[in-house]
Residue frames as a rotation matrix with the C-alpha (Angstrom) as fourth column:
MET 1
-0.558 -0.703 0.441 44.59
0.325 0.303 0.896 -39.37
-0.764 0.643 0.060 30.18
PRO 2
-0.409 0.448 -0.795 43.48
-0.775 -0.630 0.043 -37.68
-0.482 0.634 0.605 26.94
ARG 3
0.010 0.503 0.864 41.00
0.368 0.801 -0.471 -39.50
-0.930 0.323 -0.177 24.66
SER 4
-0.903 -0.262 -0.342 40.99
-0.237 -0.360 0.902 -39.41
-0.360 0.895 0.263 20.97
GLU 5
0.000 0.937 0.350 37.59
0.367 0.325 -0.871 -39.08
-0.930 0.128 -0.344 19.32
ARG 6
-0.909 -0.208 0.360 36.69
0.395 -0.158 0.905 -38.56
-0.131 0.965 0.225 15.62
PHE 7
-0.458 0.755 -0.470 34.09
-0.469 -0.654 -0.594 -36.10
-0.755 -0.051 0.653 14.52
ASP 8
-0.137 0.469 0.873 31.28
0.758 0.616 -0.212 -37.46
-0.637 0.633 -0.440 12.28
THR 9
-0.575 -0.121 0.809 30.13
0.763 -0.436 0.477 -35.47
0.295 0.892 0.343 9.26
THR 10
0.478 0.762 0.438 27.80
0.473 -0.643 0.602 -33.34
0.740 -0.080 -0.668 11.32
GLY 11
-0.142 -0.658 0.739 30.52
-0.348 -0.666 -0.660 -32.17
0.927 -0.351 -0.135 13.77
GLU 12
0.673 0.453 0.584 29.49
-0.718 0.210 0.664 -34.57
0.178 -0.866 0.467 16.55
ILE 13
-0.579 -0.707 -0.405 31.36
-0.493 0.700 -0.517 -37.13
0.649 -0.099 -0.754 18.54
LYS 14
0.478 0.701 -0.529 29.99
0.012 0.597 0.802 -40.01
0.878 -0.390 0.277 20.57
TRP 15
-0.591 -0.603 0.535 30.61
-0.500 -0.246 -0.830 -39.38
0.633 -0.759 -0.156 24.33
ARG 16
-0.888 0.187 0.420 29.49
-0.298 0.462 -0.836 -41.95
-0.350 -0.867 -0.354 26.89
GLY 17
-0.625 0.627 0.464 26.96
0.689 0.723 -0.049 -43.41
-0.366 0.289 -0.885 24.50
LYS 18
0.480 0.838 -0.258 25.42
0.598 -0.528 -0.603 -40.07
-0.642 0.135 -0.755 23.43
MET 19
0.056 -0.423 0.905 26.05
0.931 -0.306 -0.200 -37.70
0.361 0.853 0.377 20.54
LEU 20
0.323 -0.113 -0.940 27.63
0.573 -0.767 0.289 -34.37
-0.753 -0.632 -0.183 21.47
TYR 21
0.771 -0.043 0.635 27.77
0.529 -0.513 -0.676 -31.47
0.355 0.857 -0.373 19.00
VAL 22
0.272 -0.813 -0.515 31.36
0.810 -0.096 0.578 -30.15
-0.519 -0.575 0.632 19.42
LEU 23
-0.400 -0.548 0.734 32.02
0.891 -0.421 0.172 -27.85
0.215 0.723 0.657 16.41
GLU 24
0.654 0.665 0.360 29.88
0.585 -0.747 0.316 -25.05
0.479 0.004 -0.878 17.84
ILE 25
0.556 -0.527 -0.643 32.89
0.551 -0.346 0.760 -24.09
-0.623 -0.776 0.098 19.95
LEU 26
-0.578 -0.777 0.251 34.53
0.681 -0.289 0.673 -22.85
-0.450 0.559 0.696 16.73
ALA 27
0.305 0.726 0.616 31.53
0.919 -0.394 0.009 -20.77
0.249 0.564 -0.788 15.64
LYS 28
0.970 0.137 0.200 32.42
0.124 -0.989 0.077 -17.08
0.208 -0.050 -0.977 15.20
GLU 29
0.428 -0.889 -0.164 36.12
0.303 -0.030 0.952 -17.78
-0.852 -0.457 0.257 15.69
PRO 30
0.692 -0.142 -0.708 38.29
-0.616 -0.628 -0.476 -15.88
-0.377 0.765 -0.522 13.27
ILE 31
0.339 -0.658 0.673 40.40
0.614 0.696 0.372 -17.67
-0.713 0.287 0.639 10.66
ALA 32
0.256 -0.353 -0.900 42.75
-0.619 -0.775 0.128 -16.14
-0.743 0.524 -0.417 8.08
LEU 33
0.887 0.055 0.459 42.83
0.297 0.692 -0.658 -17.77
-0.354 0.720 0.597 4.74
THR 34
0.095 -0.942 -0.321 46.44
-0.354 -0.333 0.874 -17.98
-0.931 0.030 -0.365 3.44
PRO 35
0.786 0.236 -0.571 46.99
-0.603 0.092 -0.793 -18.04
-0.135 0.967 0.215 -0.38
VAL 36
0.265 -0.689 0.674 48.91
0.239 0.724 0.647 -20.93
-0.934 -0.010 0.356 -1.82
ASP 37
-0.823 -0.415 0.387 48.40
0.505 -0.223 0.834 -19.86
-0.260 0.882 0.394 -5.38
ASP 38
-0.903 0.428 0.043 45.76
-0.357 -0.802 0.479 -18.02
0.240 0.417 0.877 -7.44
THR 39
-0.009 0.971 -0.239 42.89
-0.608 0.185 0.772 -20.48
0.794 0.152 0.588 -6.63
THR 40
0.224 -0.048 -0.973 44.13
0.505 0.860 0.074 -22.39
0.834 -0.508 0.217 -3.63
TRP 41
0.076 -0.129 0.989 43.97
-0.659 -0.750 -0.047 -21.25
0.748 -0.648 -0.142 0.01
GLN 42
-0.680 -0.305 -0.667 45.19
0.339 0.676 -0.654 -22.85
0.651 -0.671 -0.356 3.23
VAL 43
0.331 0.828 0.452 42.53
-0.267 -0.377 0.887 -22.84
0.905 -0.414 0.097 6.04
PRO 44
-0.640 -0.661 -0.392 44.30
0.260 0.293 -0.920 -22.62
0.723 -0.690 -0.015 9.41
TYR 45
0.707 0.669 0.229 42.94
0.015 -0.338 0.941 -22.46
0.707 -0.662 -0.249 12.87
SER 46
0.786 -0.583 0.205 45.49
-0.344 -0.137 0.929 -21.28
-0.513 -0.801 -0.308 15.46
PHE 47
-0.222 -0.934 -0.279 48.61
-0.869 0.060 0.491 -23.26
-0.442 0.352 -0.825 14.45
HIS 48
-0.326 0.193 0.925 46.63
0.175 0.974 -0.142 -26.21
-0.929 0.115 -0.352 13.10
LEU 49
-0.805 0.133 -0.578 46.03
-0.592 -0.243 0.768 -26.56
-0.038 0.961 0.275 9.28
LEU 50
-0.078 0.878 0.472 42.40
-0.421 0.400 -0.814 -27.58
-0.904 -0.262 0.339 8.89
GLY 51
0.261 0.253 0.932 42.45
0.694 0.622 -0.363 -28.04
-0.671 0.741 -0.013 5.14
THR 52
-0.833 -0.536 -0.139 42.85
0.209 -0.537 0.817 -26.46
-0.512 0.652 0.560 1.71
LEU 53
0.224 0.918 -0.326 40.17
-0.003 -0.334 -0.943 -24.39
-0.975 0.212 -0.072 -0.01
GLU 54
-0.718 -0.376 0.586 39.91
0.593 0.112 0.798 -25.00
-0.365 0.920 0.142 -3.71
GLU 55
-0.536 0.490 -0.688 38.31
-0.292 -0.872 -0.393 -21.78
-0.792 -0.010 0.611 -5.05
GLN 56
-0.791 0.168 -0.588 37.29
-0.597 -0.004 0.802 -23.29
0.132 0.986 0.104 -8.41
THR 57
-0.467 0.598 -0.651 35.17
0.194 0.788 0.584 -26.02
0.862 0.146 -0.485 -6.91
LEU 58
-0.076 0.364 0.928 34.42
-0.791 -0.589 0.166 -24.33
0.607 -0.721 0.333 -3.58
THR 59
0.787 0.258 -0.560 35.52
0.078 0.859 0.506 -27.40
0.612 -0.442 0.656 -1.68
ILE 60
0.266 -0.736 0.622 37.78
-0.951 -0.304 0.047 -27.73
0.155 -0.605 -0.781 1.32
LYS 61
0.454 -0.274 -0.848 40.06
-0.018 0.949 -0.316 -30.74
0.891 0.159 0.426 1.25
PRO 62
0.992 -0.004 0.127 40.88
-0.126 0.053 0.991 -31.84
-0.011 -0.999 0.052 4.83
ALA 63
0.151 -0.986 0.068 44.52
-0.972 -0.160 -0.174 -31.68
0.183 -0.040 -0.982 5.99
THR 64
0.430 -0.036 -0.902 46.15
-0.157 0.981 -0.114 -35.08
0.889 0.191 0.416 5.89
GLN 65
-0.267 -0.511 -0.817 48.03
0.799 0.357 -0.484 -34.49
0.539 -0.782 0.313 9.23
TRP 66
0.855 0.510 -0.099 47.08
0.438 -0.605 0.665 -32.52
0.279 -0.612 -0.740 12.31
LEU 67
0.757 -0.653 0.027 50.50
-0.501 -0.553 0.666 -32.08
-0.420 -0.518 -0.746 13.81
GLN 68
0.663 -0.615 -0.427 53.86
-0.066 0.521 -0.851 -32.96
0.746 0.593 0.305 12.42
ARG 69
0.881 -0.349 0.321 56.10
-0.281 0.161 0.946 -34.67
-0.382 -0.923 0.044 14.96
ASP 70
0.116 -0.944 -0.310 59.86
-0.975 -0.049 -0.217 -35.21
0.190 0.327 -0.926 14.80
């Protein structure tokens, strides 16, 4: 059965009592920024929206939902 784990701010999850760095699996993977307007870009990975890049502040606001379900 699948388990749901939440990343901490360093890209790690706690697995069986130990911290495991997971985000390295995304290193060097391509992403294509999609423009929303002149200063805002969507940051997708595969078919998941990871967040929105605000060009003026150079911040990425995390997506509020991973998957949209009917």
